[in-house]
Backbone as CSV, one residue per row, in Angstrom:
resi,resn,N_x,N_y,N_z,CA_x,CA_y,CA_z,C_x,C_y,C_z
1,UNK,-26.517,37.699,1.487,-27.557,38.727,1.261,-27.157,39.996,1.746
2,UNK,-27.359,41.106,0.728,-27.215,42.499,1.372,-28.260,42.895,2.236
3,UNK,-27.808,43.595,3.655,-28.733,44.134,4.288,-28.820,45.626,4.199
4,UNK,-29.916,46.543,4.210,-30.056,47.773,4.365,-30.630,48.222,5.537
5,UNK,-30.371,49.321,5.927,-30.907,50.317,7.224,-32.409,50.624,6.812
6,UNK,-33.153,50.224,7.796,-34.626,50.914,7.739,-34.881,51.766,9.096
7,UNK,-35.645,52.630,8.782,-35.980,53.546,9.967,-37.549,53.690,9.957
8,UNK,-38.242,53.672,10.971,-39.786,53.920,11.406,-39.443,55.474,11.895
9,UNK,-40.462,56.458,11.285,-40.285,57.470,11.706,-41.822,58.333,11.622
10,UNK,-41.687,59.408,12.519,-43.086,60.430,12.376,-42.527,61.385,11.619
11,UNK,-43.334,61.791,10.480,-42.938,63.189,9.786,-43.864,64.188,10.276
12,UNK,-43.340,65.423,10.612,-44.166,66.515,10.971,-45.082,66.996,9.834
13,UNK,-45.846,67.930,10.211,-46.739,68.551,8.986,-45.808,69.477,8.079
14,UNK,-46.066,69.801,6.976,-45.270,70.773,6.072,-44.869,72.164,7.160
15,UNK,-45.813,72.526,7.567,-45.289,73.917,8.498,-44.426,73.499,9.456
16,UNK,-44.534,72.506,10.133,-43.456,72.137,11.110,-42.250,71.823,10.674
17,UNK,-42.406,70.915,9.191,-41.076,70.910,8.900,-40.352,72.070,8.217
18,UNK,-41.068,72.912,7.850,-40.283,74.147,7.410,-39.653,74.944,8.437
19,UNK,-40.541,75.077,9.643,-40.015,75.593,10.845,-38.714,74.731,11.369
20,UNK,-38.544,73.551,11.526,-37.600,72.744,11.703,-36.193,73.197,10.703
21,UNK,-36.537,73.207,9.468,-35.537,73.480,8.540,-34.802,74.911,8.813
22,UNK,-35.892,75.873,9.033,-35.298,77.298,9.393,-34.485,77.502,10.537
23,UNK,-34.862,76.643,11.683,-34.127,76.520,12.919,-32.722,75.890,12.623
24,UNK,-32.798,74.808,12.021,-31.538,74.031,11.748,-30.513,75.152,10.903
25,UNK,-31.007,76.075,10.085,-30.128,76.786,9.442,-29.529,77.834,10.220
26,UNK,-30.216,78.369,11.306,-29.601,78.985,12.213,-28.558,78.387,13.139
27,UNK,-28.785,77.216,13.340,-27.890,76.261,14.171,-26.684,76.090,13.574
28,UNK,-26.923,75.979,12.105,-25.606,75.612,11.217,-24.612,76.768,11.033
29,UNK,-25.247,78.201,11.521,-24.094,79.202,11.518,-23.102,78.864,12.529
30,UNK,-23.348,78.337,13.682,-22.354,77.957,14.730,-21.822,76.422,14.571
31,UNK,-22.431,75.513,13.991,-22.040,74.283,13.967,-22.015,73.861,12.468
32,UNK,-21.129,74.366,11.662,-21.015,74.004,10.185,-20.783,72.341,9.951
33,UNK,-21.603,72.045,9.034,-21.260,70.821,8.344,-21.877,69.601,9.227
34,UNK,-22.895,70.020,10.074,-23.381,69.128,11.053,-24.730,68.296,10.370
35,UNK,-25.637,67.953,10.980,-26.867,67.606,10.272,-27.479,68.710,9.583
36,UNK,-27.732,68.658,8.124,-28.385,69.746,7.349,-29.596,69.161,7.054
37,UNK,-30.680,69.810,7.668,-32.288,69.319,7.132,-32.498,69.819,5.850
38,UNK,-33.373,69.176,5.202,-33.874,69.325,4.035,-35.115,68.420,3.519
39,UNK,-35.829,68.872,2.825,-37.189,68.285,2.535,-36.936,67.190,1.619
40,UNK,-35.843,66.986,0.970,-35.375,65.974,-0.016,-34.429,65.042,0.370
41,UNK,-33.554,65.703,0.974,-32.036,64.799,1.372,-32.023,64.574,2.663
42,UNK,-32.576,65.135,3.707,-32.418,64.874,5.091,-33.797,65.457,5.729
43,UNK,-35.044,64.587,5.868,-36.135,65.094,6.344,-36.166,65.227,7.762
44,UNK,-36.632,66.470,8.303,-36.952,66.279,9.835,-37.908,65.336,10.291
45,UNK,-37.543,64.576,11.335,-38.279,63.553,11.955,-38.133,63.016,13.199
46,UNK,-38.837,62.088,13.676,-38.741,61.420,15.025,-38.605,59.847,14.677
47,UNK,-37.461,59.383,15.040,-37.314,58.168,14.639,-38.062,57.149,15.870
48,UNK,-38.876,56.229,15.484,-39.554,55.427,16.390,-38.759,54.184,16.751
49,UNK,-37.988,53.556,15.534,-37.204,52.478,15.702,-36.354,52.519,14.350
50,UNK,-35.229,51.795,14.683,-34.378,51.450,13.502,-33.860,50.076,13.471
51,UNK,-33.613,49.464,12.182,-32.956,48.135,12.182,-32.519,47.894,10.825
52,UNK,-32.329,46.556,10.451,-31.798,46.197,9.401,-32.707,45.200,8.740
53,UNK,-32.729,45.157,7.218,-33.455,44.061,6.464,-32.790,43.728,5.427
54,UNK,-32.928,42.211,4.986,-32.328,41.832,3.773,-32.965,42.526,2.665
55,UNK,-32.105,43.057,1.857,-32.610,43.868,0.673,-33.750,42.992,-0.312
56,UNK,-33.552,42.018,-0.347,-34.498,41.082,-1.218,-35.868,40.758,-0.289
57,UNK,-35.993,41.241,0.869,-37.292,41.373,1.713,-38.108,42.418,1.492
58,UNK,-37.590,43.567,1.042,-38.453,44.697,0.785,-39.630,44.565,0.111
59,UNK,-39.726,43.813,-0.936,-41.068,43.565,-1.536,-42.173,43.035,-0.468
60,UNK,-41.596,42.319,0.513,-42.424,41.611,1.407,-43.012,42.652,2.471
61,UNK,-42.627,43.994,2.611,-43.115,44.698,3.335,-44.359,45.505,2.776
62,UNK,-45.433,45.340,3.488,-46.720,45.846,2.891,-46.547,47.523,3.024
63,UNK,-47.152,48.091,2.045,-47.111,49.612,2.115,-48.205,49.900,3.237
64,UNK,-48.010,50.580,4.210,-49.030,50.982,5.091,-50.044,51.802,4.555
65,UNK,-51.318,51.608,4.304,-52.333,52.549,3.967,-53.246,53.011,4.655
66,UNK,-53.456,52.314,5.893,-54.297,52.658,6.991,-53.980,53.946,7.578
67,UNK,-55.161,54.528,8.214,-55.087,55.673,9.109,-55.324,55.238,10.451
68,UNK,-54.519,55.523,11.348,-54.674,55.037,12.709,-55.439,56.419,13.687
69,UNK,-56.545,56.295,14.153,-57.080,57.530,14.978,-56.367,57.618,16.268
70,UNK,-55.625,58.534,16.625,-54.914,58.723,17.796,-55.754,59.464,18.966
71,UNK,-56.521,60.225,18.512,-57.410,60.987,19.455,-58.428,61.791,18.714
72,UNK,-59.405,62.515,19.131,-60.561,63.151,18.508,-59.955,64.007,17.187
73,UNK,-60.281,63.597,16.102,-59.967,64.294,14.866,-58.633,64.400,14.464
74,UNK,-57.746,63.709,15.247,-56.302,63.611,14.705,-56.075,62.107,14.172
75,UNK,-55.209,62.104,13.083,-54.779,60.948,12.576,-53.085,60.659,12.171
76,UNK,-52.779,59.581,12.200,-51.593,59.362,11.908,-51.514,58.632,10.589
77,UNK,-50.691,59.159,9.589,-50.891,58.416,8.280,-49.458,57.735,8.424
78,UNK,-49.239,56.692,7.780,-48.051,56.104,7.626,-47.854,55.641,6.370
79,UNK,-46.448,55.755,5.780,-46.098,56.001,4.464,-44.467,55.074,4.530
80,UNK,-44.512,54.295,3.477,-43.156,53.525,3.239,-42.604,54.637,2.212
81,UNK,-41.313,55.135,2.785,-40.324,55.837,1.890,-39.045,55.444,1.791
82,UNK,-38.705,55.077,0.498,-37.382,54.554,0.184,-36.381,55.723,-0.073
83,UNK,-35.115,55.378,0.534,-34.150,56.630,0.084,-32.783,55.738,-0.108
């Protein structure tokens, strides 16, 4: 069976993501060809855990649709993004 890497991440808001990408562009002026953040190719994120799964098991992963309350008025939305 073929295994693929999976990563459970927190994705920032659009505004924070845009800011991270702008800061990354400044860093790249001194560190070319390092991690290049992009909204489609390399999302700014915080990894919670990483692992591997057999490719044929992907359909068994339920798409998380629930919203978890973290504190007053804030929520964490989970989504399954394949890349």
